[in-house]
C-alpha positions as CSV (number, residue, x, y, z in Angstrom):
1,X,-63.1,29.3,9.1
2,X,-65.0,32.6,8.9
3,X,-65.4,34.7,12.0
4,X,-68.4,34.7,14.3
5,X,-70.7,37.2,12.6
6,X,-72.4,38.0,16.0
7,X,-69.2,39.9,16.9
8,X,-69.2,42.0,13.7
9,X,-71.6,44.7,15.0
10,X,-70.5,47.6,12.9
11,X,-70.5,45.5,9.8
12,X,-74.1,44.5,10.4
13,X,-75.2,48.1,10.8
14,X,-73.4,49.2,7.6
15,X,-74.8,46.3,5.7
16,X,-78.3,47.3,6.7
17,X,-77.6,50.8,5.6
18,X,-76.3,49.6,2.2
19,X,-79.3,47.4,1.7
20,X,-81.6,50.3,2.4
21,X,-80.0,52.5,-0.2
22,X,-80.1,49.6,-2.8
23,X,-83.8,49.1,-2.2
24,X,-84.5,52.8,-2.4
25,X,-82.7,53.0,-5.8
26,X,-80.1,55.5,-4.6
27,X,-77.5,56.7,-7.0
28,X,-74.6,54.5,-8.1
29,X,-72.2,56.8,-6.2
30,X,-74.2,56.6,-3.0
31,X,-74.4,52.8,-3.2
32,X,-70.7,52.5,-3.9
33,X,-69.9,54.7,-0.9
34,X,-72.2,52.7,1.3
35,X,-70.6,49.5,0.0
36,X,-67.1,50.8,0.8
37,X,-68.3,51.8,4.3
38,X,-69.7,48.3,4.8
39,X,-66.5,46.6,3.8
40,X,-64.4,49.0,5.9
41,X,-66.6,48.2,8.9
42,X,-66.1,44.5,8.2
43,X,-62.4,45.0,8.1
44,X,-62.4,47.0,11.3
45,X,-64.6,44.5,13.2
46,X,-62.3,41.7,12.1
47,X,-59.1,43.5,13.2
48,X,-60.7,44.1,16.6
49,X,-61.8,40.4,16.8
50,X,-58.3,39.2,15.9
51,X,-56.7,41.6,18.4
52,X,-58.8,40.0,21.2
53,X,-57.7,36.5,20.3
54,X,-54.1,36.8,19.2
55,X,-51.2,37.6,21.5
56,X,-48.3,35.8,19.8
57,X,-47.3,35.3,16.2
58,X,-48.2,32.0,14.6
59,X,-45.5,30.9,12.2
60,X,-45.3,27.1,12.3
61,X,-47.6,24.5,10.8
62,X,-48.6,23.3,14.3
63,X,-49.5,26.8,15.5
64,X,-51.6,27.5,12.4
65,X,-53.5,24.2,13.0
66,X,-54.3,25.3,16.5
67,X,-56.1,28.3,15.1
68,X,-57.7,26.3,12.3
69,X,-57.6,22.6,12.6
70,X,-58.9,22.1,9.1
71,X,-56.2,24.1,7.4
72,X,-54.2,22.0,5.0
73,X,-50.5,22.1,4.1
74,X,-51.4,23.5,0.7
75,X,-53.4,26.3,2.3
76,X,-50.6,27.1,4.8
77,X,-48.1,27.3,1.9
78,X,-50.5,29.4,-0.3
79,X,-51.3,32.0,2.3
80,X,-47.7,32.2,3.6
81,X,-46.6,33.0,0.0
82,X,-49.6,35.1,-0.9
83,X,-48.0,38.5,-0.2
84,X,-44.7,37.7,-1.9
85,X,-45.6,35.8,-5.0
86,X,-48.7,37.7,-6.3
87,X,-48.1,40.5,-8.7
88,X,-50.5,43.3,-9.8
89,X,-50.7,41.6,-13.2
90,X,-51.2,38.1,-12.1
91,X,-54.3,36.2,-10.9
92,X,-54.0,33.1,-8.7
93,X,-56.5,30.5,-7.9
94,X,-57.4,29.8,-4.3
95,X,-56.8,26.2,-3.1
96,X,-59.8,24.0,-3.7
97,X,-60.3,23.3,0.0
98,X,-60.5,27.0,0.7
99,X,-63.1,27.5,-2.1
100,X,-65.2,24.6,-0.7
101,X,-65.0,26.2,2.7
102,X,-66.1,29.6,1.4
103,X,-69.0,27.9,-0.5
104,X,-70.0,26.0,2.7
105,X,-70.0,29.2,4.7
106,X,-72.2,30.9,2.1
107,X,-74.9,28.4,2.5
108,X,-74.7,27.6,6.2
109,X,-74.4,31.2,7.4
110,X,-76.9,32.7,4.9
111,X,-80.3,31.0,5.1
112,X,-81.6,32.4,1.9
113,X,-78.7,31.0,-0.2
114,X,-79.2,27.7,1.5
115,X,-83.0,27.7,0.8
116,X,-82.2,28.5,-2.9
117,X,-80.0,25.5,-3.0
118,X,-76.9,27.4,-4.2
119,X,-74.6,25.1,-6.0
120,X,-71.0,25.4,-7.3
121,X,-70.1,24.0,-10.7
122,X,-67.5,24.1,-13.4
123,X,-66.8,27.1,-15.6
124,X,-69.1,25.9,-18.4
125,X,-72.7,25.8,-17.3
126,X,-75.6,24.4,-19.4
127,X,-79.1,24.2,-18.1
128,X,-81.3,21.3,-19.3
129,X,-85.0,21.4,-18.6
130,X,-87.3,18.4,-19.0
131,X,-91.0,17.7,-18.9
132,X,-92.6,14.3,-19.1
133,X,-95.3,13.9,-21.8
134,X,-97.3,11.0,-22.9
135,X,-99.7,8.6,-21.2
136,X,-100.0,5.0,-20.2
137,X,-102.1,2.8,-22.5
138,X,-103.7,-0.3,-21.1
139,X,-104.1,-3.6,-23.0
140,X,-103.7,-7.3,-23.0
141,X,-100.5,-8.8,-21.5
142,X,-99.1,-9.9,-24.9
143,X,-100.2,-6.8,-26.9
144,X,-97.6,-4.6,-28.4
145,X,-96.5,-1.6,-26.4
146,X,-99.0,1.2,-27.3
147,X,-97.9,3.9,-24.9
148,X,-94.6,5.5,-24.4
149,X,-93.4,8.1,-21.9
150,X,-91.1,10.6,-23.6
151,X,-88.8,13.0,-21.8
152,X,-88.6,16.2,-23.8
153,X,-85.4,18.0,-23.0
154,X,-84.8,21.7,-23.8
155,X,-81.5,23.4,-23.5
156,X,-81.4,26.9,-22.1
157,X,-78.6,29.4,-22.6
158,X,-77.0,30.1,-19.3
159,X,-75.3,33.4,-19.4
160,X,-73.0,33.7,-16.4
161,X,-72.1,37.0,-14.9
162,X,-68.9,37.9,-13.1
163,X,-69.2,38.8,-9.4
164,X,-66.2,40.7,-8.0
165,X,-65.4,41.8,-4.5
166,X,-62.3,43.5,-2.9
167,X,-60.5,42.2,0.1
168,X,-58.5,44.5,2.3
169,X,-55.9,42.9,4.7
170,X,-53.9,45.1,7.1
171,X,-50.2,44.5,6.9
172,X,-50.2,43.8,10.7
173,X,-52.4,40.8,10.1
174,X,-49.8,39.3,7.8
175,X,-47.5,38.7,10.8
176,X,-49.9,36.3,12.4
177,X,-49.4,33.5,9.9
178,X,-51.4,31.6,7.3
179,X,-54.4,30.7,9.4
180,X,-55.3,34.3,10.4
181,X,-54.6,35.5,6.9
182,X,-57.0,32.8,5.6
183,X,-59.6,34.0,8.1
184,X,-59.3,37.6,6.9
185,X,-59.5,36.6,3.2
186,X,-62.3,34.0,3.4
187,X,-64.5,36.0,5.7
188,X,-64.4,39.1,3.5
189,X,-65.0,37.1,0.3
190,X,-67.8,35.1,1.9
191,X,-69.7,38.2,3.2
192,X,-69.1,40.3,0.1
193,X,-70.3,37.5,-2.2
194,X,-73.3,36.8,0.0
195,X,-74.4,40.4,-0.2
196,X,-74.0,40.4,-4.0
197,X,-75.7,37.0,-4.5
198,X,-78.6,37.7,-2.2
199,X,-79.3,41.0,-3.9
200,X,-79.1,39.5,-7.4
201,X,-81.0,36.3,-6.7
202,X,-83.9,38.2,-5.1
203,X,-84.2,41.3,-7.3
204,X,-81.6,41.2,-10.1
205,X,-82.9,42.6,-13.3
206,X,-80.9,40.2,-15.6
207,X,-78.8,42.9,-17.2
208,X,-75.3,41.7,-16.6
209,X,-76.5,40.0,-13.4
210,X,-78.7,37.1,-12.4
211,X,-82.4,37.2,-12.9
212,X,-84.1,37.6,-9.5
213,X,-87.0,35.8,-8.0
214,X,-89.2,38.9,-8.3
215,X,-88.7,39.1,-12.1
216,X,-91.1,37.9,-14.8
217,X,-89.4,35.2,-16.8
218,X,-92.4,34.1,-18.9
219,X,-91.7,33.5,-22.5
220,X,-93.8,36.5,-23.5
221,X,-92.2,38.8,-20.9
222,X,-91.2,42.2,-22.2
223,X,-87.4,42.1,-21.8
224,X,-85.9,45.4,-22.8
225,X,-82.1,45.8,-23.0
226,X,-81.6,42.6,-21.1
227,X,-83.8,43.9,-18.2
228,X,-86.6,41.6,-17.1
229,X,-89.8,43.3,-15.8
230,X,-90.8,42.9,-12.2
231,X,-93.6,40.5,-11.4
232,X,-97.1,41.8,-10.7
233,X,-98.4,41.2,-7.2
234,X,-100.3,37.9,-6.9
235,X,-102.3,39.2,-4.0
236,X,-102.1,40.5,-0.4
237,X,-101.0,38.6,2.7
238,X,-102.9,40.0,5.8
239,X,-102.5,37.3,8.5
240,X,-105.8,38.7,9.9
241,X,-106.5,35.7,12.1
242,X,-105.7,32.0,12.4
243,X,-108.2,30.9,9.7
244,X,-107.2,33.7,7.4
245,X,-103.5,32.9,7.9
246,X,-104.1,29.2,7.1
247,X,-106.1,30.1,4.0
248,X,-103.5,32.5,2.8
249,X,-100.6,30.0,3.3
250,X,-102.7,27.3,1.6
251,X,-103.4,29.6,-1.3
252,X,-99.7,30.4,-1.8
253,X,-98.8,26.7,-1.7
254,X,-101.6,25.7,-4.0
255,X,-100.7,28.3,-6.7
256,X,-97.0,27.3,-6.5
257,X,-98.0,23.6,-6.9
258,X,-98.2,24.0,-10.7
259,X,-95.5,24.7,-13.2
260,X,-96.1,27.4,-15.8
261,X,-97.2,24.7,-18.2
262,X,-99.7,23.3,-15.7
263,X,-97.8,20.2,-14.6
264,X,-97.8,19.5,-10.8
265,X,-95.0,20.4,-8.4
266,X,-94.6,19.3,-4.8
267,X,-94.8,22.7,-3.1
268,X,-96.2,21.7,0.3
269,X,-93.3,21.5,2.7
270,X,-91.0,23.1,0.1
271,X,-92.4,26.7,0.0
272,X,-90.2,29.5,1.3
273,X,-91.3,33.1,2.0
274,X,-88.6,35.8,1.9
275,X,-89.3,38.9,4.0
276,X,-87.5,41.9,5.3
277,X,-85.7,41.6,8.7
278,X,-88.2,41.7,11.5
279,X,-91.2,41.0,9.3
280,X,-91.0,37.3,10.2
281,X,-92.2,38.3,13.7
282,X,-95.7,39.1,12.2
283,X,-95.9,35.5,10.8
284,X,-94.8,34.1,14.2
285,X,-97.3,36.2,16.1
286,X,-100.1,35.1,13.7
287,X,-99.3,31.4,13.9
288,X,-98.5,31.3,17.7
289,X,-100.8,29.2,19.9
290,X,-100.8,28.4,23.6
291,X,-101.1,24.7,24.4
292,X,-102.8,23.2,27.5
293,X,-99.5,23.5,29.4
294,X,-99.4,27.2,28.9
295,X,-96.5,26.9,26.5
296,X,-96.4,29.0,23.3
297,X,-96.0,27.0,20.2
298,X,-95.2,28.3,16.7
299,X,-96.5,26.3,13.7
300,X,-97.0,28.0,10.4
301,X,-99.5,26.0,8.2
302,X,-98.3,23.7,5.5
303,X,-94.7,23.8,6.9
304,X,-94.0,27.1,5.1
305,X,-90.5,28.4,5.9
306,X,-89.8,32.1,6.6
307,X,-86.4,33.5,5.6
308,X,-85.3,37.1,6.2
309,X,-83.1,39.1,3.9
310,X,-82.1,42.8,3.9
311,X,-82.6,42.8,0.2
312,X,-86.2,41.7,0.3
313,X,-88.4,44.6,-1.0
314,X,-90.2,46.5,1.8
315,X,-93.9,45.6,2.1
316,X,-93.5,42.6,-0.1
317,X,-93.2,38.8,0.4
318,X,-91.4,36.8,-2.3
319,X,-92.6,33.1,-2.3
320,X,-90.7,30.4,-4.1
321,X,-90.5,26.6,-4.1
322,X,-87.2,25.0,-3.2
323,X,-85.4,23.5,-6.2
324,X,-87.3,25.7,-8.7
325,X,-84.6,28.3,-9.0
326,X,-81.2,27.7,-10.6
327,X,-78.6,29.4,-8.4
328,X,-75.0,28.7,-9.3
329,X,-71.5,29.9,-8.7
330,X,-69.1,28.7,-11.4
331,X,-65.5,28.4,-12.1
332,X,-62.4,28.8,-10.0
333,X,-62.2,31.6,-7.5
334,X,-59.3,33.8,-8.4
335,X,-57.7,36.6,-6.4
336,X,-55.4,39.4,-7.6
337,X,-53.2,41.6,-5.5
338,X,-52.7,45.3,-5.8
339,X,-49.8,46.0,-3.4
340,X,-49.4,49.7,-4.1
341,X,-53.0,50.8,-4.0
342,X,-53.4,51.1,-0.2
343,X,-49.7,51.4,0.6
344,X,-50.1,54.6,2.6
345,X,-52.8,53.0,4.7
346,X,-50.5,50.1,5.5
347,X,-52.8,47.6,3.9
348,X,-52.9,45.1,1.1
349,X,-55.8,45.2,-1.4
350,X,-57.0,42.0,-3.2
351,X,-59.8,41.5,-5.6
352,X,-61.7,38.2,-5.7
353,X,-63.6,37.1,-8.8
354,X,-66.0,34.3,-9.6
355,X,-68.9,33.7,-12.0
356,X,-72.6,33.4,-11.0
357,X,-75.9,32.4,-12.6
358,X,-79.4,32.7,-11.4
359,X,-82.9,32.3,-12.9
360,X,-86.2,30.7,-12.0
361,X,-87.0,27.5,-13.9
362,X,-90.3,29.1,-15.1
363,X,-92.5,32.0,-14.2
364,X,-94.5,30.1,-11.6
365,X,-91.5,29.1,-9.6
366,X,-91.8,32.3,-7.6
367,X,-94.5,34.8,-6.8
368,X,-94.6,38.3,-5.2
369,X,-97.2,39.3,-2.7
370,X,-98.1,42.6,-1.0
371,X,-97.6,42.3,2.8
372,X,-100.1,44.2,4.9
373,X,-100.5,42.5,8.3
374,X,-103.9,43.3,9.8
375,X,-102.7,42.6,13.4
376,X,-99.0,43.3,13.3
377,X,-96.6,42.7,16.2
378,X,-96.5,45.6,18.6
379,X,-94.4,48.4,17.2
380,X,-92.0,49.3,20.0
381,X,-89.1,51.5,19.0
382,X,-85.6,51.9,20.4
383,X,-85.2,55.7,21.1
384,X,-81.5,55.4,21.1
385,X,-81.2,53.3,17.8
386,X,-79.2,54.5,14.9
387,X,-80.8,54.8,11.4
388,X,-79.5,51.4,10.5
389,X,-80.9,49.6,13.6
390,X,-84.4,51.1,13.9
391,X,-87.5,48.9,13.6
392,X,-87.6,47.6,10.0
393,X,-90.3,48.8,7.6
394,X,-93.4,46.6,7.8
395,X,-93.0,45.6,11.4
396,X,-95.9,47.0,13.4
397,X,-97.5,48.9,10.5
């Protein structure tokens, strides 16, 4: 039961500003300040949204279910007791139904996490990889079996990293009952985790965080201090004309159709290109055709999917094959209350904690390309735009 993100305008602007600082490699303090601004904006937008919708207190089970028909008795009891039974030294586990809802919102409202196939699992995580070897041997019907197909399994160490976010709930919101409190808590957890997971799954260096798609995970990669090196560009995408676009998309799909060990993978229909916000317009413009009825039709060759993310590197395209990146959240989602931290601001501060893991199955599961469109979409600019809402880098260059 997260809120409609279309209404969270200030949050979107601050999120874009935070992503910009992260990609520019700003100082830790600058990034931390921008992250705080982003979460403050989310909280303010949520307060405004609730104020528009709520005019009476919701204290009964029936009233809570009118706000959130899916809320369970356990959730109502949990959120009603949250502010009275959680101490600064205690951690409590969110109800399983709430965790499932947060996970569902992470994948349905964030296309990149959905395309990566984000999964949730138990606390212990073990990655098993397998490759078929052997061959079929032909012979007479009654001959002994001369060929055998063996599955060679290898176990890979799956180091999970803790992902933590804070949740701020105004004391006024506590008066509206369990359903609205659940909405405040789950929306903030979902968006905070989405920001952290997208950033890590795309560009995480592997040092106490997941190993991103843009990192070299080959066996001979020079990993220093737990940091995986960035991938070298596999080429340049230009989208110069229809034939060039088809050839470039075909080349991407073809090179991703082999594992690092040379074995085939079905990449056609499963290839995803991750680009910065707005850059997808260049792909649409390049693959847009007008049919005999005068209608404009978009059809990117080989059924390649385009996904936007604020954390995609500027001027780059990250290509990967669905199912070839292990993206997991693991363990119970715990929250902890610090009731004195923001007492003067009349707010309650909670921290939310879960574990996450991310790594490509091999070094050919993903590739990085330079993006230099020859005929980009027209670069109109909004003269009244703020820094966070101006035309994104790469659009119209």
